[in-house]
C-alpha positions as CSV (number, residue, x, y, z in Angstrom):
1,X,-5.6,-48.1,-54.0
2,X,-2.4,-46.0,-54.5
3,X,-1.2,-48.4,-57.1
4,X,-4.4,-48.2,-59.0
5,X,-4.4,-44.4,-58.8
6,X,-0.8,-44.2,-60.1
7,X,-1.7,-46.6,-62.9
8,X,-4.7,-44.6,-64.0
9,X,-2.5,-41.4,-64.0
10,X,0.0,-43.1,-66.2
11,X,-2.7,-44.2,-68.6
12,X,-4.0,-40.6,-68.7
13,X,-0.6,-39.4,-69.8
14,X,0.4,-42.2,-72.2
15,X,-2.8,-42.9,-74.2
16,X,-3.2,-39.3,-75.6
17,X,0.4,-39.3,-76.7
18,X,-0.3,-42.4,-78.9
19,X,-2.6,-40.3,-81.0
20,X,-0.4,-37.2,-81.5
21,X,0.5,-36.7,-85.1
22,X,4.1,-36.9,-86.2
23,X,7.1,-38.9,-85.2
24,X,8.4,-39.5,-81.7
25,X,10.5,-36.4,-82.1
26,X,7.3,-34.3,-81.8
27,X,6.1,-35.8,-78.5
28,X,6.5,-33.8,-75.3
29,X,9.7,-34.7,-73.5
30,X,10.3,-34.4,-69.8
31,X,13.7,-32.9,-68.7
32,X,15.3,-32.0,-65.4
33,X,17.2,-28.6,-65.5
34,X,20.5,-27.7,-63.8
35,X,18.5,-26.1,-61.0
36,X,16.6,-29.4,-60.5
37,X,13.2,-28.2,-61.8
38,X,11.3,-30.6,-64.0
39,X,10.3,-29.1,-67.3
40,X,8.6,-30.5,-70.4
41,X,9.4,-29.7,-74.0
42,X,6.1,-29.0,-75.8
43,X,6.1,-29.3,-79.6
44,X,4.7,-26.2,-81.4
45,X,1.5,-26.3,-83.4
46,X,-1.9,-24.9,-84.3
47,X,-4.8,-24.9,-81.9
48,X,-8.1,-23.1,-81.3
49,X,-7.8,-20.7,-78.4
50,X,-11.0,-19.6,-76.6
51,X,-14.4,-21.1,-76.0
52,X,-17.6,-20.2,-78.0
53,X,-19.6,-21.1,-74.8
54,X,-17.3,-19.0,-72.6
55,X,-17.2,-15.4,-71.7
56,X,-17.3,-12.4,-74.1
57,X,-13.5,-12.2,-74.0
58,X,-13.0,-15.9,-75.1
59,X,-13.9,-15.6,-78.8
60,X,-12.4,-18.7,-80.4
61,X,-9.8,-18.4,-83.1
62,X,-6.9,-20.4,-84.5
63,X,-3.3,-19.5,-83.5
64,X,0.1,-21.1,-83.9
65,X,2.8,-21.2,-81.2
66,X,6.4,-22.3,-81.5
67,X,7.8,-25.1,-79.4
68,X,8.8,-24.2,-75.9
69,X,9.8,-25.7,-72.5
70,X,7.4,-25.3,-69.6
71,X,7.6,-26.2,-65.9
72,X,5.9,-29.4,-65.1
73,X,4.5,-27.9,-61.9
74,X,3.8,-24.4,-60.6
75,X,7.0,-23.0,-59.0
76,X,7.1,-24.3,-55.5
77,X,8.0,-22.5,-52.3
78,X,11.2,-24.6,-52.0
79,X,12.3,-23.7,-55.6
80,X,11.4,-20.0,-55.1
81,X,13.3,-19.7,-51.8
82,X,16.4,-21.5,-53.3
83,X,16.7,-18.9,-56.0
84,X,15.4,-15.7,-54.2
85,X,16.4,-16.4,-50.6
86,X,12.9,-15.7,-49.3
87,X,9.4,-17.2,-49.2
88,X,6.5,-14.7,-49.4
89,X,3.8,-17.4,-49.1
90,X,1.1,-17.3,-46.5
91,X,0.3,-21.0,-46.6
92,X,3.8,-22.5,-46.0
93,X,4.8,-25.8,-47.4
94,X,8.0,-26.8,-49.3
95,X,6.1,-28.5,-52.1
96,X,3.2,-26.0,-52.1
97,X,3.1,-23.5,-55.0
98,X,4.6,-20.2,-54.0
99,X,1.9,-17.6,-53.6
100,X,1.4,-14.0,-52.6
101,X,3.7,-13.1,-55.5
102,X,3.2,-10.1,-57.7
103,X,3.8,-10.3,-61.4
104,X,7.0,-8.4,-60.9
105,X,8.1,-10.9,-58.3
106,X,7.6,-13.7,-60.8
107,X,9.6,-11.8,-63.4
108,X,12.5,-11.3,-61.0
109,X,12.5,-15.0,-60.2
110,X,12.6,-15.8,-64.0
111,X,15.7,-13.6,-64.4
112,X,17.4,-15.0,-61.3
113,X,16.7,-18.6,-62.3
114,X,18.1,-17.9,-65.8
115,X,21.3,-16.5,-64.3
116,X,21.7,-19.5,-62.0
117,X,21.7,-21.7,-65.1
118,X,24.0,-19.5,-67.1
119,X,21.2,-18.4,-69.4
120,X,20.4,-14.9,-70.7
121,X,17.7,-13.2,-68.6
122,X,14.6,-12.3,-70.6
123,X,13.3,-9.2,-68.7
124,X,14.6,-5.7,-68.4
125,X,13.7,-4.8,-64.8
126,X,13.5,-1.1,-65.6
127,X,11.1,-1.2,-68.5
128,X,9.6,-4.7,-67.6
129,X,9.8,-5.6,-71.3
130,X,10.5,-9.2,-72.3
131,X,13.1,-10.2,-74.8
132,X,11.6,-13.2,-76.4
133,X,14.8,-13.9,-78.3
134,X,16.7,-14.5,-75.0
135,X,17.3,-18.2,-74.0
136,X,16.4,-17.7,-70.3
137,X,13.2,-18.2,-68.4
138,X,10.1,-16.0,-68.7
139,X,6.3,-16.2,-68.0
140,X,4.2,-18.0,-70.7
141,X,2.2,-16.0,-73.1
142,X,-1.5,-16.4,-72.7
143,X,-1.5,-18.5,-75.9
144,X,1.3,-20.7,-74.8
145,X,-0.4,-21.3,-71.4
146,X,-3.7,-22.4,-73.0
147,X,-1.9,-24.5,-75.6
148,X,0.0,-26.3,-72.9
149,X,-3.1,-26.7,-70.7
150,X,-5.2,-28.1,-73.5
151,X,-2.5,-30.5,-74.5
152,X,-4.1,-31.3,-77.8
153,X,-7.7,-31.5,-76.5
154,X,-10.6,-29.4,-77.8
155,X,-12.8,-29.8,-74.7
156,X,-13.5,-27.3,-71.9
157,X,-11.0,-29.0,-69.7
158,X,-8.0,-31.1,-70.7
159,X,-9.9,-34.2,-69.4
160,X,-13.2,-33.5,-71.1
161,X,-16.3,-31.4,-70.7
162,X,-17.6,-32.8,-67.4
163,X,-16.8,-30.5,-64.5
164,X,-17.5,-33.3,-62.1
165,X,-14.2,-34.9,-63.1
166,X,-12.3,-31.8,-62.0
167,X,-11.8,-33.2,-58.5
168,X,-9.4,-35.8,-60.0
169,X,-7.3,-33.2,-61.8
170,X,-7.2,-30.1,-59.7
171,X,-7.9,-28.3,-56.3
172,X,-10.8,-25.9,-56.4
173,X,-13.3,-24.5,-53.9
174,X,-15.3,-27.7,-53.4
175,X,-12.4,-30.0,-52.7
176,X,-9.5,-27.8,-51.4
177,X,-10.6,-27.4,-47.8
178,X,-9.9,-23.7,-48.2
179,X,-6.2,-23.8,-49.0
180,X,-3.6,-24.6,-51.7
181,X,-2.0,-28.0,-51.8
182,X,1.4,-29.6,-52.7
183,X,1.9,-29.8,-56.4
184,X,1.5,-33.0,-58.4
185,X,-1.1,-34.7,-56.2
186,X,-3.7,-34.8,-59.0
187,X,-3.7,-36.4,-62.4
188,X,-1.6,-34.6,-65.0
189,X,-3.0,-33.5,-68.4
190,X,-2.3,-35.5,-71.5
191,X,1.2,-33.9,-71.9
192,X,2.2,-34.6,-68.3
193,X,1.7,-31.1,-66.9
194,X,0.2,-31.0,-63.4
195,X,-2.0,-28.4,-61.6
196,X,-3.0,-26.6,-64.8
197,X,-6.6,-26.7,-63.5
198,X,-6.9,-25.1,-60.0
199,X,-4.6,-24.9,-57.0
200,X,-3.1,-21.5,-57.9
201,X,-3.8,-18.8,-60.4
202,X,-0.8,-18.5,-62.8
203,X,0.6,-15.2,-64.0
204,X,1.1,-14.9,-67.8
205,X,3.4,-12.4,-69.6
206,X,0.5,-10.6,-71.4
207,X,-1.3,-7.5,-70.6
208,X,-5.1,-8.1,-70.5
209,X,-7.5,-6.7,-73.1
210,X,-11.1,-8.0,-73.3
211,X,-11.2,-7.8,-77.1
212,X,-7.6,-8.7,-77.8
213,X,-8.7,-12.0,-79.5
214,X,-10.3,-9.9,-82.3
215,X,-6.9,-8.3,-83.2
216,X,-4.2,-10.8,-82.1
217,X,-1.8,-12.1,-84.7
218,X,-2.1,-15.6,-86.0
219,X,1.3,-16.8,-85.0
220,X,2.9,-16.5,-81.5
221,X,0.5,-13.8,-80.1
222,X,2.1,-11.9,-77.2
223,X,-0.7,-9.8,-76.0
224,X,-1.4,-6.0,-76.2
225,X,1.7,-3.7,-75.9
226,X,0.2,-1.8,-73.0
227,X,-2.4,-2.3,-70.4
228,X,-3.4,-1.8,-66.7
229,X,-3.6,-5.5,-65.7
230,X,-1.9,-8.8,-66.5
231,X,-3.5,-12.1,-67.4
232,X,-3.8,-15.0,-65.0
233,X,-4.9,-18.5,-66.0
234,X,-6.0,-21.8,-64.5
235,X,-8.3,-21.0,-61.6
236,X,-7.2,-21.7,-58.0
237,X,-8.2,-23.5,-54.8
238,X,-10.8,-20.9,-54.0
239,X,-12.6,-20.7,-57.4
240,X,-15.5,-22.5,-59.1
241,X,-15.0,-25.2,-61.8
242,X,-15.9,-22.6,-64.4
243,X,-12.9,-20.6,-63.6
244,X,-10.7,-23.6,-64.0
245,X,-11.6,-24.2,-67.6
246,X,-8.7,-24.2,-70.2
247,X,-9.8,-21.0,-71.8
248,X,-11.0,-18.9,-68.8
249,X,-9.3,-15.5,-68.7
250,X,-8.7,-13.6,-65.4
251,X,-6.6,-10.5,-64.8
252,X,-5.1,-8.4,-62.0
253,X,-3.0,-5.4,-61.3
254,X,0.6,-6.7,-61.7
255,X,1.7,-4.9,-58.5
256,X,-1.2,-6.1,-56.4
257,X,-0.7,-8.3,-53.4
258,X,-2.8,-7.9,-50.3
259,X,-1.0,-9.4,-47.3
260,X,-3.7,-8.3,-44.8
261,X,-6.3,-10.3,-46.6
262,X,-4.0,-13.1,-47.5
263,X,-3.9,-13.0,-51.3
264,X,-2.5,-16.6,-51.4
265,X,-4.0,-17.3,-54.8
266,X,-1.4,-16.0,-57.3
267,X,1.5,-18.1,-58.4
268,X,3.2,-19.0,-61.7
269,X,5.2,-21.4,-63.7
270,X,8.1,-20.6,-66.1
271,X,8.7,-21.3,-69.8
272,X,11.8,-21.0,-72.1
């Protein structure tokens, strides 16, 4: 049974790649960084962000994103503790996604991981502004996150439109037993990225604005310049299938973390 599951997972990754346009140089490439984190090089391109059947803030439109590296998995507790020297998570597990992290905690990790690999940190920790020209790690823009999640697909999820298949690709309220799980246990999306649907909400770099899609630039949109909340994507172990859709937009105060009530639903992954 395990062999069949692994074989099916491999097919889910390989078959979509065969239909990507361009040469083999334009295919996603998996790399292991100096810090031991697995990342994937995603080729840039055009795609339609949003969903005409989604919420009022998901108005579909075409955008272009440049190529970028993205973590294969959400940052794990083991990886976070190795860089930051602490583990703020409520649901302990070395391979579980780190959680109970504020947006600012995620940003500090990005800078620290950049320095550990001899890269230029992206964030100014006094202004919280991101230098997109730096070669270090940062949080993905909302457009980059959805582009990576969709992985060339145009359906509501990276595996199609049927929410009944979500159980094979992510942890959500119905199958999670009320907790997050170790990363990489479900099938990856067509570009080899795991846990893009469910398990943990993932912080993005962008401020949230409900009507931002009506004014965003066509190429490499980076979100509004100001705002009260930051975007989160992907759904989590405690949400419905609808919240795990590729285009679903959620947002939260970047400084919010409620230890008393166990806000173990916010995590992140890095890009370069």
